[in-house]
N, C-alpha and C positions, 0 to 999 in steps of 0.2 A: 595524414598519418602514415601513408605509405613511404614518405620520404624521411621519416624519423628513424633513428637508430633503434635497435632491439633493446638496448639498455634503457633508453628513454621510454619506450613503450612499456617495458616491464615495470620500471619505476612508477610511471604514471598509473598503470593498471593496479599495481599493489597499493599505491597510496590512496587512489580513489576508492578502491574496495575497502581498505582498512578504515579510511575516514568515514565512509558511509556506515560501516558496521559500528564504529565507535560512536558516531553521532546518534544512530538509532538506539544503541544500548544506553547511551547517556540520557536520551529523552525518556526512554522507558524507566531507567533507574530514577531519574528526577521525578517523574510522575509518581512512581511507586514510593520513593522516599518522602515526597511531599504529602501524599495521602497518609503514609505511615506517621510522619511528623504531626500532621493535623489530628490523626486518630489518637496518637499517644498523648498529645496535648489535652485533647478532650478527656481521655481516660484518666490522665493525671489529675486534671481539674475535678473530675467526678470523684476520684478516689480521695482527694483532699477534702472536698465538700462532705463526702460520706464520713470521713474520719472526724471532721469537726462536728457533724451531726451526731455521730456516735458518742463522742466525748461529752457533748452537751447533754445528750440523752442519758448517758451514764451518770453524769453529775446530777442532773435533775432527778434521776431515779434514786440516787442516794439521798438527796434532800427529801424526796417523797417518803422514803423509808424512815428517815429521822422524824419527819412530820407525823407519820403514822404511829411511831413509838410515843411521841409526845401526846398525840391525840388519845391514844389508849390509856396512857398513864393518867392524864387529867380526867378522862371519862370514868375511870374506875376508882378514882381517889375517894369518892364518897365523903365521909366526915373526917377524912385524914386531916391532921393538923396542917395549916397552910404553910408553916415553916418547914415542916417535913416534906411537903409537896414541892416547895421551892427548891429544897435541897436536892430532891430527886431530878427535878427539871434541870437545875444547873449542871448536875452531873451528866445528864444526857446531852445538853447543849454544848458542854465542854468538849464533847467528842469531835465536833466540827467547828472550827474556829471562824468560819465564814458566816455563822448565824449571828445576826445583829441583835435581834430582840424576839420576844415571844409575848403574846397577850391574848387574854380571853375577854371577849366583848359581848355584852348582852344585846338583846334584840333592839333595845332602845339606843344603842350606840354607846352605852356607858362601859368604861373599862372595869372589868371585874377583877382582873389580876394581870400583872405585867412583870416581865424580867427583861432587863435588869431593873432594879428598884430606883429608877431615875424619875425625877419629877416630870409630870406630864405638862403639856402646854395648857394654858388657861383657855377657856372657851373652846376646847377641842371638840370638834364635831366629826365623828367617824361614820355616821350613818350614811352620808352621801358619797362616801368613797366607793370607787368602782369595785375594788376587791371585796368590800363589805356587801354590796348589792349582789355581786356574783355568788357569794356564799349563801345569801338568803334565798336567792332564786334556785340554786342547785345545791342544797345543803349536803348532799351525799357525794358531790364531785369536787375534787381538789382543783382550785382555780389558781392560775398564775397571772400576776399583773405585769404590766409593762414596767420597765425600769423607771423609777421616780425617786424624788428626794423624800426621805423619811421626815414626816412632820408631826410625830406624836410627842417627842421628848424635847425638852428645852435644850438649846445649845448643841443639838445634833442634827447634821444635815448630810446624811450619808445616802449614796445612791444604792437603792435596794430593789429587790424583786420580792413582792409579797405573795406568800402562799396562804390561801384562806379556804376554810371549809366549815360547814356547820358542825356544832358540837353540843352534847347534852351533859350538863354538870349537876351535881347534887350540892346544893348550897343551903345551909340551915335546915336541913331535912327536906328541902324542896328541890324538885327537879326543874332546872331552867335550861332553855335553849339559847344558844349564842353562836358566836363565831370564833374559831381558833385562828389567830394570825401569827404567821412566822415570817419575819423579814430576813432575807438572805442578802449578804453583800454582793453587789453587782460586779465587783472587781474580778471575781473568779471567772464569771462568764466572759467578761471583757478580755481577760488573759487568754482564755481558751480560743477566743475568736481572733484576737489581734496577732497571735503568733503565726497565723496562716499567711503564706505568701504564694501567689499564683503568678509565676514569672517575675518580671521586674516591676510591673505596675498593678498586677492583679490583686484582688482582695475578696473577702467574704463579708456579707452583712446578714442580719437576722431581722425578719419581719413577722409581725403577727398576722396570721392568715384570716382572722375574722374581720379586722378593720383595716388592715394594711398599714398599721402603725409600725414605725421603726423601733425594733428592740435594740439592735446594735448596728453601728456603722463606724468604720475607722475615721470617717470625716463627718461625724454626727453634728458637730457644731455648724459646719457649712450647710448641712441638710436643713437644720432648724432655721438658719439664716436665709434660706432660699437661694444660696449661691451654688448649690449642687442638687441634682435630682437623680432619681433612679426610676427605671421603668417597672415600678412595683406592680402595676396592674397586670402586666404581661406575666410577671413571675408568679402572681397569685393563681394564674390559670393552670400551673403545673404542680402536681404533687411531687413528682421527681422527673428528671430529664434535662435536656439541653436545647437551647435555641439561640439564633443569632439576633442581636439587638442592634439595629441601625438607626435608632431614633435620635441618638446624640451626635456629638461631633466626631466620635470615634466608633468604629465597628467593634462590637463586643460579642463574646461568647458567654452566654448566661447558663449556669448549671444550678438546678434547684433540687433540694432534698428536704423532706418534711420530718420534723421531730415529733414522734408520736405522743399522744395524750395531752400535750400542752398547746397545740395549735400554732407552733412557730415553724417558719421556713428558713432554712439556711440557703442563702443565695451566693454562689461563687461567680465572680466577674473576672474574666480573662480577656485580654485585648488581642484582636485578630492581627494587628500589625506585628506583634511579637512572633506569631506563627509565620507571618509573611517574612519577617526578618530571618527566621530560621530557614525558610525556603530560599531566601536570597543568599544566605551564607552557603547553603547547600548548592545552589546554582553556581555561585562563584567558585566553589571548590571543584564542582564537576567541570566547569569551563576551563579552569587551570589544568585540571587533570587531562581534559580532552586535548588542550594545546600541547601539553607535554607528551602525550601519547602520539599525537600527530607528528611532532618533531621526531620522536623515536621511530615511528613507523616509516616516515620518509627516509630517514637515515638508514634504517634497516632495509628498506626497499631498494635504495641506491646501492647498498653493499651487495645485496643478493643479485640484483640485476648486473652489477659489475662482475661478480663471480661467474654468472651465466654467460655474459657477453664476452668476457676476456678470451676464452678459447676460440670463440667465433671470430674475434678480431685477429687472433694469431693465424687462424686459417685463412682469413682474408689477406693478411700480409703475405703468406706463402703463395696464395693465388696471384697476387700482384707480381711477385718475383717470377712466377712462371709466365705471366703475361709479358714481362720484360725479356723473356727468353732464357731465364735460368731454369733449365729442366733438371738440374741436380738438386733442387730444393726438396728436402724431406722434412716432414714435420711430425713431432710427437706431442700430441696435445692431451692433457689430463683435464677432464671435466665430466659433464653428464654423458651417459651412455651413448646417446644419439650423436653427440659431438665427437666422441672418440671413434665411433664407427665411421662417421663422415671423414675424420682425419685419416683413418686407415684406407678408406676408399680413395681419398685424394692421393695418398702416396702410391697406391696401386695404379691409379690413372696416370700420374706423372711418370711412373716407371714404364707403363705401357706406351705412353707417348714417346718417351726416350727410346724405347726399343723400336717403335715404328719409324722414328726419325733416322735411327741408325740403319734400319733396314732400307729406308729410302736412299740413304747415302750409298750404301753398298750396292743397291740395285742401279743407281745412277752411274756409279763407278763401273759396274759391270757392263752397263749399256754403252758407255763411252768406249770401253775396251772392245766390245763386240763391234761397234761402229768402226773403230780404227782398224780392227782386224779385217772387217769387210772391205774397207778401202784398200788395204794392202793386198787383199786377195783379188781385188779388181785390177789394181795396177800391175801386179806381178804377171798375171797371165797375158795382159796386153803387151807388156814389155818383152815377155818371153816369146810371144807370137811374132813380134816385129824382128827380134834378134834372130830367131830361127829362119825367118824369111831371108834375112840378110845372109845367113850362113849358106842357105840353099843356093842363093844367087852366086855367092863366092865360090862354092863347089863347082857350079856350072862353068865358072870362068877360070877354074883351075888355080884359084888363089889359095892354095893349101896352107901356106904359112899364116895368112890372116885368119883362115878358118880355125887353125889350132889356137892362135892367140885369142880369138873371140870366144871359143868354147871354154878355154882355160879360164878366162876372166869371168865368163858366165857361171862356171861351177864355183869359183871362189866367191862370187857375188851372192849366190844362193846359199852357200855354206854359211857366210856371215849373216845373211838375212834370217836364217833359221836360228842359229846360236842357241840351240837347245830350248827354245821357247822363252828365253829370258828377255825382259823388256829393255834391260840396260846391258851395255857392252863397253869394253875399254874404248877410249877415244881413238886409239891406234887402229882398232878393228873397224870403227866407223869411217876413218879416213881411208883405210884400205878398201872398204866397200865402195867409197866414192871414187877412188882411183880406178877400180875395175869397171865401174859404171862408165866413167869417162873414156876408158879404152874402147869399150864396146861401142859407145855412141860415136866416138871419133872414126871408128872403122865404118860404121853405118853411113855417116855423113861425109865420108871420103876426105878426111883431114880438113874439114871445113873450119876447124878451130884448133888452137893450141891450148894446153892447160898447164898451170904451174901450181905447186904445193909449197907454201911457206909456213912451216910448222915449228913451234918451239918444242924442244925435247921435254921440257918440264910439264907440258900439257898432256903428253901422251898417256901417262898412267891414270888420268882422270876417267871416271865413269861417265858415259853419255847414253842418252836414249838412242836406240838404233833407228836407222832409216830416216834421219832428220835432214841429211844433206842431199840425198837422191832427188826429192821433189824440187828442191831449189835449183839443182844442177840441170834437171830436166827442163824446167821453165826457162832457165838461162839459154839453153840450147835451142829449144823449140820457138821461143818468142823473142829472143834477143839476138842470137847469132845467126840462125838459119835464114830469117828474112833479109838479113843484111847482105849486100853485094861484096863486102870486104871479108877477109878472113878474120875470125874472131879469136879472142883470148879470154880464157876463164881462169881466174886466180882463186885458189882455196887457201885461206890462212887460218891459223890456230895459235892462240897465245893466252897467257894468264895475266890477269891484272886485278889487284886488290882482292885476291882470293876467289876470283870468278873466272870461268873459262869463256873465251870469246871465239866463235867460229864465224868466218866471213866468206861469202861467195860473191865474187865480182865478175862482171862481164863488160865488154866494150861494145855491146850491141845497140839496138835502137833506143832503149830506154822507154819511159812511160810518161804520159801526160798527167796533169793533175786529176782530170776526170777519171782516167783509167786507174790511177792509184787509189782514188777515193772509192771507186767501185770495187777494187780488190779488197780494201780494208773493211768495207761493209758487207762483203760477200754478195753484192748485187751485180755480178759480171754477166754479160750476154754478148752476143755476136755483134751488136751494134755499137758497143763501146770498146771492148777489148777481148782478147782471148781469156778463157776462164782462169788461166794460171796467174794472171795479173801482169804479164809482160806483153805489150802490144807494139805494133809497128806504126803507130800513129805519128805522122810527121808534121802535124799542125803546130800551132804556136806553142812555145815552151811554157806550160803552166804547171804549177806544183799541185800534186794530188794529196790532199789532206782529208781528214775525217770531216764529213759534211760538205765537201766539195769546195772549200775555201781555196783561193789562189793568191798566195803571197807574191810580192814583186820580185823576190830573189829568184835567180835562175836555177839554183840548186835546191833540191827538195830532200828533206830528211824528216821522217816521221816514224813513230812506233806503231807497229801493227796492232789494231784493235778490232779484231774480227768479231762479227756477230756469231753467237753460238748456234749457228744453224746446223741442222742435222745433216750428217754426211750422206745419208741415204738419198737425199734429194739431188745429189750431184751426179753428173755423168761419169761413166767409168773412164779410166785411163788418165794419162798425164796431161791431157789437154783440157783440164778444168782447174778452177781455183781451189778445189777441195783439198788437193795435196798440200798447198801452202797453208791453208787454214788448219789442216790436220796437224801439221808440224807445230804451228803456233799453240793450238789448244792442248796438244800433248805436253808441251813444255810447261805451260801454265798449270796443267793438271798435276804434273809430277813435282814441280818446284814452287808453285805459287803464283799469285797475280803479278808481282813485280817483273817476272821474267817473260820472255817471248821473242818475237821477231821485230827488227827495225829495218826500215827501207830507206835507201837514198837513191834517187833516180833523176836523170836529166836526159831529155830527148837528144838523140844523135850521139850521146856520150856513154850511155850504159846505165847499169843498175847494180847497186850493192845491197846485199841482204846480210844483216848481222844477227847471230844467235848468241844469247847470253844465258848462262846458268851457273850454279855454284860448283866450285871445285870439290870433288869427292874422290879420294884415292880408290883405285880398282879393288883393293882388299877390303874396303869398308862395306858394311851391309847396307843395302838400300833401305830407305825409310819405309814406313808402313804403307803409305800410299803407293809407293813403287811396287811393293810386293803384291798389293791388291790389283795394280794395273797389269 
């Protein structure tokens, strides 16, 4: 995880957190909704069963009230004319169209009166009918029979429920006890029960609680045929309530409610798989919702993480630019507070680094300047000491004319050296400085050499670093001309070529070997190889001195100076060291850039030529910024 991007980590974290939260909430909601769905299904079933029970009870109560009116009317009729009684009874019966018939039956089972006036069946025996026996056994209790086919009248086969109760009538002045029978059409009860729907497959049925006989069932024919069964025994154990029935092929939820006063139970049957189907539909809905929310959360997490990570990436890009060396990179990042603060701190850090780098550059430039000035201060006193010794000797020898020439040249030389502290002077002044130096040295060495100046007039107006010829002339004299037995010749040339100024110092002295030149170029000069200035009197085999000590077969050697940037403070004072030559080379490269500097050509017994190259710049032009700082 430590190697993953912050955008990836934020996306994964938010997605995992959101997914866990959504899954947990979905599970809780599913459980809650499942329980609620099951509870609502049970409640709805209970309400439907209660409603059926209430409707049936209300209907039966109405029939009971009609029965009571008929019972009172007949009991109080006394010696009322039978026709008049029939008329009253027909009027009452006409109120409820579902009443099929009414009959008064004596204790012996003989029909005393019946409505309608339809012929009775022959050999009719009512004494053994269940409703008749119930009325005799409990004469003061209204009994309800199971649905059955009416069998009293000819050509009538209606399904009826019989209401029966004991009755006392006055007949012929005599009081007789009998049974009042009221047959009610079963279709009304059937309609009240068959309209009930519990889900797609659920239903209700009615059972007699005393014997467990079926009063109503939507598939009653299958019940009678033995093709379908109900767990009636379990239902009879409940007055009201619900229970699970797993006795059949399907799991059922059974709800029971008892109808008061008649001993019937309304039983509601709902199937558990329909509740499970509701759970499954709810589960599918929640699953689809979960997947949709997960997709939304992942997309939202990616977007949020991208918004958070974008400024960090911008900051990373800026850091890479700084890593590549672009310290002018400044970034303005808009984002979270911490990122904006980090951006501001980054800008301050880069600015501070830039300041420190500039400070280091300035300090290094100043260090080089102080080193060069220290070198010049070392050379000048040494040269002045030697020159003054020469003047003293010439005074002692009464060589007054040479004394005047030496002192005059010395004063001009130091006047040009000072040049008001400016690092650059006109090339004409630098050449004049070189001429005065050669005059003094020629007097010191008793005309040991001749010198020639070959200068193009067009080169004189150019600006030049001061004191770049003197170290080269001094080395030519000390290590090229002075050790030689022959009189030497030093030639100083100046010309312009392709917009660049060329200065050249040549001597016909001893020259240098390849090893000595290599030591000069690398700054590793010592007494065992050559003089410190780089010009040595080694007369051994003619070998070219190149960087790394390579020795080409050519007898003439030409190479560009490539001095190591060694500190001038490690060199010995005076002109007798290679520091003066390296000083010139480094000063030129410091002021003009890497392409410029010194180039050497040397051959043993023939001499050495040193060439200086730098850009042409008129004396009236301003020095560049590095020159001013130097």
